[in-house]
C-alpha positions in Angstrom: 81.3 76.0 110.6 79.7 77.4 107.4 81.7 78.9 104.6 81.2 82.6 104.2 79.7 84.0 101.0 82.9 85.7 100.0 84.8 82.4 100.3 82.1 80.6 98.3 82.5 83.2 95.6 86.2 82.7 95.5 85.8 78.9 95.2 83.1 79.2 92.6 85.2 81.6 90.5 87.8 78.8 90.0 85.2 77.0 87.9 82.9 79.8 86.7 85.6 82.1 85.2 87.1 79.5 82.8 83.6 78.2 82.0 82.2 81.6 81.1 85.3 82.5 79.1 84.9 79.2 77.1 81.2 80.0 76.6 82.1 83.5 75.4 84.7 82.1 72.9 82.2 79.5 71.6 78.9 81.5 71.5 80.1 85.2 71.5 80.2 87.4 74.6 76.7 88.8 74.3 75.0 85.4 73.9 77.1 83.7 76.5 76.6 86.5 79.1 72.8 86.4 78.5 72.8 82.6 79.1 74.8 83.0 82.3 72.6 85.8 83.5 69.5 83.7 82.9 70.9 80.5 84.5 72.2 82.4 87.6 69.2 84.7 87.7 66.9 81.7 88.1 69.1 80.3 90.8 69.4 83.5 92.8 65.7 84.3 92.4 65.1 81.0 94.1 67.6 81.9 96.9 65.7 85.1 97.4 62.4 83.3 97.7 63.8 80.8 100.1 65.4 83.5 102.2 62.2 85.5 102.4 60.1 82.5 103.4 62.6 81.4 106.0 62.9 85.0 107.5 59.1 85.3 107.7 59.6 89.0 108.3 57.2 91.7 107.0 59.7 94.5 107.7 61.7 94.9 104.5 64.4 96.9 106.3 65.0 94.2 108.9 65.0 91.4 106.3 67.3 93.0 103.8 69.6 94.2 106.6 69.9 90.6 107.8 70.7 89.4 104.3 73.4 91.9 103.8 75.1 91.0 107.1 75.4 87.5 105.6 77.1 88.9 102.4 79.3 91.2 104.5 80.6 88.4 106.8 84.4 88.0 107.0 84.9 91.7 106.3 83.6 91.2 102.7 81.7 94.5 102.6 81.9 97.8 104.4 78.7 99.8 104.1 76.8 102.7 105.5 73.0 102.4 106.0 71.2 105.4 104.6 67.7 104.4 105.4 66.1 101.5 107.2 62.3 101.3 107.7 59.4 98.8 107.3 59.3 99.5 103.6 62.8 100.4 102.7 66.5 99.6 103.1 69.0 101.8 101.5 72.8 101.6 101.9 76.1 102.5 100.2 78.8 99.9 99.9 82.1 101.6 100.5 84.5 98.6 100.2 83.8 95.4 98.5 86.1 92.3 98.8 84.2 90.7 95.9 85.3 93.5 93.6 88.8 93.4 95.0 89.0 89.7 94.3 87.7 89.9 90.7 89.9 92.9 90.0 92.9 91.0 91.3 92.0 88.2 88.9 91.9 90.8 86.1 88.2 89.9 85.5 86.0 92.8 86.9 83.5 92.4 84.0 83.0 88.7 85.0 82.7 89.8 88.6 79.9 92.1 87.7 78.2 89.3 85.6 78.7 86.6 88.3 78.3 88.6 91.5 76.6 92.0 91.0 73.8 91.0 88.6 72.7 88.4 91.2 71.5 91.2 93.4 68.5 92.0 91.2 67.4 88.4 90.8 67.7 87.8 94.5 65.5 91.0 95.1 62.9 89.6 92.7 62.7 86.5 94.9 61.7 88.8 97.8 58.4 89.3 96.1 56.7 91.3 93.3 56.3 94.4 95.5 60.1 94.7 96.3 62.2 96.8 94.0 66.0 97.2 94.0 67.5 100.3 92.4 71.3 100.5 91.9 73.0 103.0 89.6 76.7 102.2 90.1 79.0 99.5 91.5 82.6 99.4 92.7 83.0 96.3 90.5 82.5 98.7 87.5 84.8 101.3 88.8 82.5 103.6 90.9 83.6 104.8 94.3 80.7 103.0 95.9 77.6 100.8 95.2 74.3 102.5 95.9 71.7 99.9 96.9 68.1 101.1 97.3 65.4 98.5 98.3 61.8 99.7 98.4 58.4 98.1 98.8 56.2 99.4 96.0 52.9 99.3 97.6 54.0 100.2 101.1 52.0 97.3 102.5 53.1 94.3 104.6 53.7 91.0 102.9 
């Protein structure tokens, strides 16, 4: 039985939250956060590349929908699909257990750094023609997260 992504995030937070706080104290918040974003960005970009290759799916809507079902497992996300097509997948997250967890820790800003910023790096791993737009997150206090994935060129990969 595999561990869900939300459970992985909770386990990782036990190490990452004190580590990031120590880095921030030593290097300053801006420099530490940039370092964390780069390190995790490289990691999550690689995850995106691996996922895309393993899926072997030219339909962006199907592929991203499949990925988010993984992140939503164990009731971690409640979301409404706005659009799903060959070249787009758009949805609004209405409830986020990741945000609930980090808010309960009193660390929503670290939740954004460690969880939410990974979405963009993962999308980069899907390929140079895939773009993610998101203007707000629950983690930062919004009522919902607005994810909009689009293929720039409209062509198959």
